[in-house]
Phi, psi and omega in degrees: 000127181288150176270127179257124179263132176253122177258146179225145176230170181235149168234149180198171174246126183282181184297336179270002180085013181269126177292137181228161172216155182290149180261001179226160175261148181237160164279169187301313180298321180291322178296321179295320177296317180295322177301314180296320178299316180294318179295320178295331179279356177098006178287152181243168176053041181281122182229141173263130182238130176285132182232168174265157179305133179083003183241133177230151182283158172273148176300141181281000000 
């Protein structure tokens, strides 16, 4: 049975109102931790997006 890897990236709006996106892919638990760190830092609209290997989202 093949192992399927799920990659996740994040998008958010920083404190200055600038849309951002992650430059790396995370596994789900790491993405959730990063989401909490960004929210704790005051960033808004933090979203976890499922991505394919080698693919990252554009800032919204």
